C-alpha positions in Angstrom: 12.5 22.4 7.1 16.1 22.6 8.1 17.0 22.6 11.8 20.4 23.5 13.4 22.0 21.0 15.8 21.8 23.6 18.6 18.0 23.7 18.1 17.7 19.9 18.2 19.8 19.1 21.2 17.5 20.6 23.9 14.5 18.6 22.4 16.5 15.4 22.3 17.8 16.1 25.8 14.3 16.4 27.2 13.2 13.2 25.4 16.3 11.4 26.9 15.3 12.5 30.4 11.8 11.0 29.8 13.4 7.9 28.4 15.5 7.3 31.5 12.6 8.3 33.8 14.7 11.4 35.0 16.9 8.9 36.9 20.1 9.2 34.8 21.9 11.9 32.9 23.6 9.6 30.4 22.5 7.1 27.8 24.3 4.9 25.3 25.3 6.3 21.9 22.9 3.9 20.2 20.0 5.2 22.4 21.0 8.8 21.7 20.9 8.0 18.0 17.5 6.5 18.4 16.1 9.5 20.2 17.6 11.9 17.7 15.9 9.8 15.0 12.6 10.1 16.9 12.8 13.9 17.1 13.8 14.2 13.4 10.9 11.9 12.5 8.4 14.0 14.3 9.8 17.2 12.9 9.6 15.7 9.4 6.0 14.8 10.1 5.3 18.3 11.1 6.8 19.8 8.0 5.0 17.4 5.7 1.6 17.6 7.4 1.4 21.3 8.1 0.7 23.6 5.1 2.7 26.8 4.6 -0.1 28.8 6.1 0.1 26.8 9.3 3.9 27.0 9.6 4.7 29.7 12.1 8.4 30.6 12.1 8.0 32.1 15.5 7.0 28.7 17.0 9.9 26.9 18.6 11.5 23.7 17.4 10.2 22.1 20.5 6.6 23.0 19.6 7.2 21.7 16.0 8.3 18.4 17.5 5.3 18.1 19.8 2.9 18.9 17.0 4.5 16.3 14.8 4.5 13.8 17.6 0.7 14.3 18.1 0.1 13.8 14.4 2.0 10.5 14.6 -0.2 9.4 17.5 -3.3 10.4 15.6 -2.0 8.3 12.6 -1.6 5.3 14.9 -5.2 5.6 16.0 -6.2 5.8 12.3 -4.2 2.6 11.6 -6.1 0.9 14.4 -9.5 2.1 13.1 -8.8 1.1 9.5 -7.4 -2.3 10.6 -10.5 -3.0 12.7 -12.7 -2.1 9.8 -10.7 -4.3 7.4 -10.5 -7.2 9.8 -14.3 -7.4 10.1 -14.6 -8.5 6.5 -11.0 -9.5 5.6 -10.4 -12.3 3.1 -6.9 -13.5 2.3 -8.2 -16.0 -0.3 -5.9 -18.6 1.2 -2.7 -16.6 0.5 -0.5 -17.1 3.5 1.7 -14.1 3.0 -1.3 -11.7 2.9 -2.8 -13.3 6.0 0.4 -13.2 8.0 1.2 -9.6 7.1 -2.2 -8.2 7.8 -3.8 -10.3 10.4 -0.7 -11.2 12.4 1.7 -8.3 11.6 -0.5 -5.2 12.0 -1.7 -6.3 15.5 2.0 -6.8 16.5 2.8 -3.3 15.2 -0.1 -1.8 17.2 1.1 -3.7 20.3 4.8 -2.9 20.1 5.1 0.4 18.3 6.8 3.1 20.4 5.4 6.4 19.2 7.3 8.4 21.8 10.8 7.1 21.8 11.2 5.3 18.4 8.4 6.3 16.0 10.7 5.8 13.1 10.8 2.0 13.6 8.4 0.2 11.3 8.8 -3.0 13.3 7.2 -5.1 10.5 8.7 -6.1 7.2 5.4 -5.8 5.4 6.2 -8.8 3.2 2.9 -8.9 1.1 3.6 -6.6 -1.8 1.3 -3.7 -2.8 0.7 -2.1 -6.2 2.4 1.0 -4.7 5.8 1.5 -3.3 6.0 2.2 0.5 9.8 1.5 0.7 10.6 5.2 1.3 8.4 5.3 4.3 9.0 4.1 7.9 7.2 3.8 11.2 3.6 4.8 11.4 3.7 6.5 8.0 4.6 3.2 6.3 2.0 1.1 8.1 -0.7 3.8 7.6 -0.1 3.9 3.9 0.0 0.1 3.8 -3.2 -0.5 5.7 -5.0 2.1 3.5 -3.8 0.2 0.4 -5.0 -3.1 1.9 -8.4 -1.6 2.6 -8.6 -0.4 -1.1 -7.6 -3.9 -2.3 -10.2 -5.6 -0.1 -12.9 -3.2 -1.5 -11.8 -4.0 -5.1 -11.8 -7.8 -4.5 -15.2 -7.8 -2.7 -16.9 -7.2 -6.0 -16.1 -10.7 -7.1 -17.3 -14.1 -5.9 -14.7 -15.6 -3.6 -14.5 -18.8 -5.6 -13.9 -16.8 -8.8 -11.0 -15.0 -7.2 -9.5 -18.2 -6.0 -9.9 -19.8 -9.4 -8.0 -16.9 -11.0 -5.2 -17.3 -8.5 -5.1 -21.1 -8.9 -5.0 -20.8 -12.7 -2.3 -18.2 -12.5 -0.2 -20.2 -10.1 -1.1 -23.6 -8.7 0.9 -22.8 -5.6 -0.7 -19.4 -5.1 -1.1 -20.0 -1.4 2.6 -19.6 -0.9 3.3 -17.0 -3.6 4.7 -13.5 -2.8 2.7 -11.6 -5.4 -0.1 -9.0 -5.2 -3.3 -10.8 -5.8 -5.2 -7.6 -6.6 -3.0 -7.1 -9.6 -3.5 -10.6 -10.8 -7.3 -10.3 -10.6 -7.2 -6.8 -12.1 -5.2 -8.1 -15.1 -7.8 -10.8 -15.7 -10.7 -8.4 -15.5 -9.0 -6.3 -18.2 -9.5 -9.2 -20.6 -13.1 -9.5 -19.7 -13.7 -5.8 -20.3 -11.8 -5.9 -23.6 -14.2 -8.5 -25.1 -17.3 -7.4 -23.0 -17.3 -10.7 -21.2 -19.2 -10.8 -17.8 -16.9 -11.4 -14.9 -18.9 -14.4 -13.7 -18.5 -16.0 -17.2 -15.3 -18.0 -16.5 -12.7 -19.2 -19.1 -12.0 -17.5 -22.3 -12.9 -19.2 -25.6 -10.5 -19.6 -28.4 -12.3 -16.9 -30.5 -12.2 -14.6 -27.5 -8.4 -14.9 -27.3 -8.3 -14.0 -31.0 -10.4 -11.0 -30.2 -8.0 -10.0 -27.4 -5.1 -10.4 -29.7 -6.7 -8.1 -32.3 -7.4 -5.5 -29.6 -3.7 -5.3 -28.6 -1.9 -6.1 -31.8 0.1 -3.3 -33.4 0.1 -1.4 -30.2 3.1 -0.2 -28.2 3.3 -0.7 -24.5 2.3 2.9 -24.0 -0.7 2.5 -26.3 -1.8 -0.7 -24.4 -1.3 1.2 -21.1 -3.7 3.8 -22.2 -6.2 1.2 -23.3 -5.9 -0.6 -19.9 -6.3 2.6 -18.0 -9.6 3.3 -20.0 -10.9 -0.1 -19.1 -10.1 0.4 -15.4 -11.8 3.8 -15.4 -14.8 2.2 -17.0 -14.9 -0.6 -14.4 -14.5 1.8 -11.4 -17.2 4.1 -12.8 -19.7 1.2 -13.4 -19.0 -0.9 -10.3 -17.4 1.3 -7.7 -19.2 4.6 -7.9 -16.2 6.3 -9.5 -14.1 5.8 -6.3 -11.1 8.0 -7.0 -8.9 6.4 -4.4 -9.5 3.0 -5.9 -9.0 4.3 -9.4 -5.7 5.9 -8.5 -4.5 2.8 -6.8 -5.4 0.4 -9.6 -3.9 2.6 -12.2 -0.5 2.1 -10.5 -0.6 -1.3 -12.1 -1.3 -0.2 -15.7 2.3 -0.3 -16.9 2.9 -3.8 -15.5 -0.3 -5.1 -17.1 0.5 -3.4 -20.4 4.0 -4.9 -20.5 2.8 -8.4 -19.8 0.0 -8.1 -22.4 2.4 -6.8 -25.0 4.9 -9.6 -24.3 2.3 -12.4 -24.2 0.7 -11.2 -27.4 4.0 -11.2 -29.2 4.4 -14.9 -28.4 0.8 -15.9 -28.8 0.4 -16.6 -25.1 -2.4 -14.4 -23.9 -3.8 -17.4 -22.0 -1.0 -16.9 -19.5 -2.2 -13.3 -18.9 -6.0 -13.7 -19.1 -6.3 -17.0 -17.2 -10.0 -17.3 -16.5 
């Protein structure tokens, strides 16, 4: 929704009064920008969260703002709930960046996030990469999307024995503890190899003849063809082991193009062992 400046200023002015504790009539230009950003952030949340049937043009901009602000507060509560659920069984598999971002970063966000005066501030850098892109999001929206993804990743990884996951990471990168890569994608890529040759996940290390089988499966295929094959394998896995969890399926399928590209390239050079590592 588009708002005129004359509609926004009264809302920003009221927020400014609350910010100064009604003790001052003036604030710095930087703080005024911050408060304007806060109002716009909440209005944007209102417009994206409320369906057309709920948008009442007769409702004031001020009311739009307050509805959006309440949605943000609810989202912060959801972040806290998801984080608590994830933390109760969280495993970073020794990857420092994952531990620091989730176990150190999220609590800092919950401690310092200013939902009233600066909801647009993400506070965290969210260094551990996901399979999805959250770069367009800020504030509670970014952290909410992020912690949801972490919850999905932890659910996916919980299927496997911890030592198996660590072995995959160690074979992929001997310095995996310090790497800045998504571990879910690495494990997923390896599982595709197992599914392709019907090899049980607990049966570690591919044999020479299994690499030949894998090469046959993907030879003569374009990246797009391989992507479709990988997607089918992921759908099969989610159906068999995760009760057809649609959120998990959607998330994992975000990695299909990357996996397909790596398989295609490795197969061209006879180096599938660098893709399917365990």
